[in-house]
TIDREN-79619 format. One line per field, with one value per residue (C-alpha): residue in one letter; y, x, z. Coordinates in pm, whole numbers, padded with zeros to 5 digits, always signed. Example, Ala and Ser with C-alpha at 12.3 -4.5 7.8 and 13.67 -1.06 7.14 Angstrom:
BEGIN
resn c(A;S)
py c(-00450;-00106)
px c(+01230;+01367)
pz c(+00780;+00714)
//
This chain:
BEGIN
resn c(M;V;K;L;A;T;A;R;E;I;R;T;Y;G;P;C;P;G;R;N;R;W;E;Y;I;N;A;G;L;Y;L;L;A;A;V;L;L;V;G;G;F;S;A;Q;L;S;H;N;Q;L;H;D;K;S;G;L;A;L;V;L;I;A;L;L;L;V;A;A;V;N;A;H;D;L;A;A;H;L;A;G;F;D;C;R;F;E;L;F;E;L;D;P;Q;L;A;L;V;E;F;A;V;P;V;V;Y;V;V;G;T;V;L;T;F;V;A;A;L;F;F;E;I;Q;M;E;R;G;Y;K;Y;R;L;E;K;H;G;L;N;L;L;I;A;G;P;V;F;W;V;L;G;S;I;H;N;I;C;Q;I;Y;E;R;A;D;G;H;V;Q;I;L;Q;K;C;V;Q;V;P;L;L;I;G;S;L;L;F;L;V;A;G;I;V;N;R;N;D;I;Y;G;S;V;D;Y;S;F;K;I;L;G;K;K;W;V;W;L;C;L;S;G;S;I;L;F;F;V;G;G;L;L;N;L;V;K;V;F;K;M;Q;Q;M;E;G;T;R;L;E;K;L;R;G;G;A;Q;E;R;L;G;S;Q;R;E;S;Q;V;P;L;I;L;E;E;G;G;R;R;K;T;G;L;E;Q;S;R;R;K;N;D;R;E;E;A;R;Q;Q;A;R;P;E;V;R;P;A;P;A;P;V;P;T;P;S;P;S;D;A;P;G;Q;L;P;T;P;Y;K;D;V;L;V;H;G;G;S;Q;D)
py c(+12198;+11931;+11579;+11346;+11055;+10793;+10423;+10348;+10025;+10193;+10366;+10267;+10402;+10277;+09921;+09622;+09535;+09888;+09996;+09974;+10141;+10438;+10478;+10490;+10749;+10954;+10955;+11015;+11318;+11477;+11421;+11576;+11877;+11922;+11915;+12178;+12391;+12378;+12471;+12755;+12920;+12866;+13064;+13348;+13397;+13532;+13902;+13826;+13915;+13637;+13383;+13528;+13475;+13122;+13041;+13151;+12948;+12638;+12717;+12740;+12403;+12247;+12380;+12239;+11896;+11909;+12008;+11712;+11471;+11580;+11564;+11208;+11131;+11264;+11055;+10746;+10783;+10864;+10550;+10352;+10400;+10434;+10803;+10701;+11022;+10881;+10684;+11012;+10981;+10645;+10733;+11110;+11062;+10962;+11312;+11504;+11332;+11123;+11375;+11715;+11704;+11662;+11930;+12172;+12096;+12160;+12491;+12603;+12502;+12689;+13006;+12990;+12928;+13239;+13444;+13328;+13399;+13758;+13815;+13660;+13902;+14196;+14089;+14086;+14395;+14609;+14695;+14704;+14780;+14573;+14264;+14307;+14345;+14039;+13839;+13910;+13815;+13495;+13400;+13390;+13232;+12938;+12817;+12862;+12588;+12377;+12407;+12325;+12015;+11909;+11931;+11718;+11475;+11435;+11398;+11073;+10800;+10444;+10163;+09855;+09974;+09812;+09998;+10000;+10162;+10430;+10517;+10558;+10778;+11014;+11036;+11173;+11396;+11583;+11734;+11834;+12011;+12202;+12295;+12433;+12643;+12785;+12887;+13057;+13246;+13342;+13492;+13694;+13820;+13910;+14112;+14308;+14370;+14498;+14725;+14844;+14950;+15315;+15233;+15143;+14986;+14706;+14366;+14228;+13907;+13969;+13763;+13645;+13503;+13324;+13170;+13056;+12911;+12736;+12579;+12469;+12323;+12120;+11977;+11899;+11715;+11515;+11434;+11331;+11106;+10942;+10903;+10715;+10491;+10438;+10332;+10091;+09940;+09902;+09723;+09491;+09394;+09084;+09081;+09455;+09563;+09882;+10081;+10003;+10217;+10239;+10270;+09994;+10185;+09903;+09642;+09868;+09936;+09563;+09480;+09755;+09630;+09275;+09385;+09577;+09313;+09401;+09246;+09050;+08901;+08817;+08637;+08456;+08363;+08228;+08018;+07894;+07809;+07617;+07421;+07346;+07222;+06995;+06862;+06790;+06616;+06393;+06315;+06215;+05986;+05819;+05776;+05612;+05371;+05277;+05224;+04976;+04604;+04420;+04134;+03856;+03539;+03225;+02982;+02663;+02353;+02136;+01759;+01608;+01250;+00986;+00788;+00472;+00639;+00592;+00645;+00345;+00185;+00343;+00159;-00013;-00206;-00488;-00563;-00584;-00825;-01052;-01057;-01138;-01405;-01587;-01626;-01798;-02069)
px c(+07678;+07653;+07794;+07946;+07719;+07879;+07845;+08207;+08364;+08691;+08568;+08766;+08606;+08871;+08996;+08788;+08641;+08509;+08445;+08067;+08064;+08266;+08039;+07739;+07919;+07994;+07630;+07503;+07726;+07600;+07241;+07323;+07477;+07159;+06950;+07175;+07148;+06768;+06771;+07014;+06813;+06489;+06641;+06714;+06341;+06294;+06334;+06561;+06927;+07033;+06853;+07024;+07367;+07288;+07141;+07459;+07662;+07462;+07521;+07896;+07900;+07701;+07941;+08238;+08074;+08004;+08363;+08486;+08247;+08358;+08723;+08657;+08495;+08803;+09036;+08819;+08841;+09212;+09276;+09060;+09307;+09619;+09665;+09780;+09697;+09827;+09501;+09320;+09438;+09264;+08940;+08860;+08553;+08786;+08935;+08613;+08396;+08578;+08861;+08729;+08381;+08491;+08757;+08502;+08256;+08519;+08620;+08256;+08189;+08497;+08394;+08041;+08182;+08401;+08101;+07889;+08181;+08206;+07839;+07881;+08168;+07952;+07677;+07928;+08138;+07909;+07872;+08182;+08153;+08448;+08334;+07984;+08111;+08333;+08068;+07802;+08037;+08139;+07772;+07757;+08097;+08044;+07716;+07867;+08117;+07834;+07635;+07942;+08016;+07649;+07643;+07956;+07807;+07475;+07641;+07816;+07789;+07737;+07781;+07786;+07626;+07300;+06981;+06851;+07176;+07151;+06795;+06915;+07197;+06965;+06730;+07025;+07178;+06866;+06773;+07136;+07150;+06824;+06933;+07262;+07074;+06850;+07157;+07304;+06981;+06962;+07310;+07235;+06899;+07050;+07328;+07081;+06856;+07142;+07297;+06957;+06840;+06864;+06799;+07132;+06950;+06842;+06939;+07267;+07095;+06758;+06446;+06449;+06797;+06687;+06379;+06563;+06847;+06597;+06432;+06769;+06860;+06540;+06636;+06981;+06815;+06604;+06916;+07105;+06820;+06801;+07179;+07156;+06887;+07107;+07404;+07184;+07031;+07366;+07517;+07218;+07199;+07397;+07585;+07540;+07706;+07902;+08090;+08458;+08731;+08710;+08960;+09184;+09243;+09101;+09327;+09631;+09559;+09525;+09852;+10039;+09905;+10013;+10364;+10427;+10431;+10596;+10936;+10806;+10531;+10782;+11007;+10706;+10605;+10950;+10950;+10606;+10718;+11018;+10797;+10556;+10839;+10979;+10632;+10571;+10909;+10823;+10487;+10655;+10897;+10612;+10423;+10724;+10768;+10406;+10425;+10716;+10603;+10694;+10948;+10842;+11062;+10934;+10769;+10959;+10827;+10607;+10646;+10321;+10256;+10208;+09887;+10056;+10155;+09821;+09782;+09887;+10087;+10427;+10690;+10960;+11263;+11215;+10869;+10995;+11270;+11033;+10786;+11041;+11214;+10890;+10799;+11128;+11073)
pz c(+13640;+13373;+13405;+13147;+13052;+12831;+12753;+12682;+12803;+12899;+13216;+13524;+13841;+14079;+14148;+14041;+14387;+14444;+14085;+14105;+14444;+14317;+14017;+14250;+14464;+14154;+14042;+14397;+14452;+14133;+14243;+14582;+14407;+14202;+14521;+14681;+14368;+14374;+14742;+14686;+14409;+14601;+14887;+14642;+14588;+14938;+15019;+15313;+15262;+15500;+15281;+14974;+15134;+15249;+14908;+14731;+14979;+14885;+14518;+14579;+14757;+14475;+14212;+14405;+14411;+14038;+13963;+14172;+13997;+13651;+13753;+13868;+13532;+13356;+13574;+13514;+13137;+13136;+13341;+13099;+12813;+13032;+12938;+12589;+12404;+12077;+12057;+11982;+11622;+11583;+11761;+11744;+11966;+12246;+12234;+12167;+12429;+12688;+12730;+12616;+12771;+13137;+13087;+12940;+13220;+13487;+13325;+13302;+13661;+13787;+13598;+13739;+14086;+14060;+13943;+14237;+14471;+14339;+14417;+14761;+14831;+14721;+14959;+15242;+15161;+14952;+14587;+14366;+13996;+13882;+14069;+13931;+13574;+13590;+13773;+13513;+13231;+13406;+13454;+13074;+13008;+13245;+13093;+12745;+12833;+12975;+12653;+12444;+12651;+12644;+12264;+12243;+12492;+12314;+11971;+12067;+11806;+11924;+11674;+11897;+12221;+12325;+12226;+12584;+12699;+12431;+12538;+12897;+12769;+12584;+12884;+13083;+12815;+12700;+13043;+13097;+12761;+12818;+13171;+13038;+12782;+13057;+13260;+12953;+12882;+13250;+13241;+12927;+13061;+13399;+13237;+13026;+13327;+13543;+13280;+13156;+13500;+13601;+13967;+14127;+14419;+14186;+14316;+14185;+14080;+13918;+13966;+13607;+13655;+13971;+13811;+13499;+13706;+13932;+13626;+13494;+13835;+13838;+13496;+13631;+13919;+13671;+13469;+13780;+13893;+13551;+13553;+13884;+13734;+13427;+13641;+13836;+13521;+13344;+13641;+13677;+13311;+13219;+12892;+12834;+12512;+12564;+12306;+12256;+12106;+11729;+11447;+11583;+11909;+12124;+11961;+11989;+12355;+12424;+12248;+12435;+12768;+12689;+12587;+12910;+13182;+13516;+13589;+13888;+13678;+13407;+13658;+13799;+13450;+13375;+13692;+13613;+13262;+13397;+13635;+13354;+13133;+13404;+13480;+13114;+13091;+13383;+13228;+12903;+13086;+13270;+12947;+12781;+13070;+13055;+12678;+12702;+12701;+13018;+12959;+13190;+13238;+13066;+13308;+13394;+13206;+13420;+13352;+13238;+13346;+13070;+13048;+13165;+13483;+13645;+14014;+14218;+13929;+13956;+13742;+13949;+13814;+14064;+13933;+13580;+13675;+13866;+13585;+13319;+13538;+13614;+13252;+13165;+13423)
//
């Protein structure tokens, strides 16, 4: 019934336009599952057999939702590092938390679902010893996986994540861990009560198991509500520092993504490069033409008039002859 809560930067909840929406859906479905779980165990407190059946049906639906949410978490983290399992060697926390925790949660949820289904079948078809035995054992095995995953989840180490984000993380992880422990104790107590009872008319699911599971479900609801608040806060904060892959895994993932470019993008890049080269060549030619000095033709010489050539006194040969002839006489 537990859910992975992490502050890694590699989560990829769907395509970029709907990534935030899918993360909200993920957190909302878990909160809805917790509400159904509380309602299902509350129905078990009544002495009406019809309420017991409907309560177990609600529990089954809630467990299916939780399994789907954790499977979505697993897919989101696998897509975050492109399913490159060789990165586990560089960052062990990637294997122990982002990969192992959702898998463990899904396994625990499936085991608990099968146990609840066995008890539902017994309510419909009557008591069967083998179903009861396997169901009681599965009610212990499922929460064991939840507790194991919760311990892994709460033991995450953040070196660069923001302090506010880490506080939100712990507020989510602590209720989930305590709720998982209550489910485990409930399974152990219920098994001892059933096998220690001489009266075979004793209810298949004891009151102690119902009360402990109801308390654990309420803690799961608190954790789911805080997880929704955490998602909202993290998406509203600007410049939030989230944890990246360590041990050189982030750099290796980035280099591998850059080296694998699709063929269409490569062809487009080549065409773009060719256009850029031709444009740069044209720019260089224009720059050279602008840098050349313009050779302009020399202006034609304009005759400048002499001082003697005043206006109205133009030299004429006839005047000179008349002047010189008159002086000789």
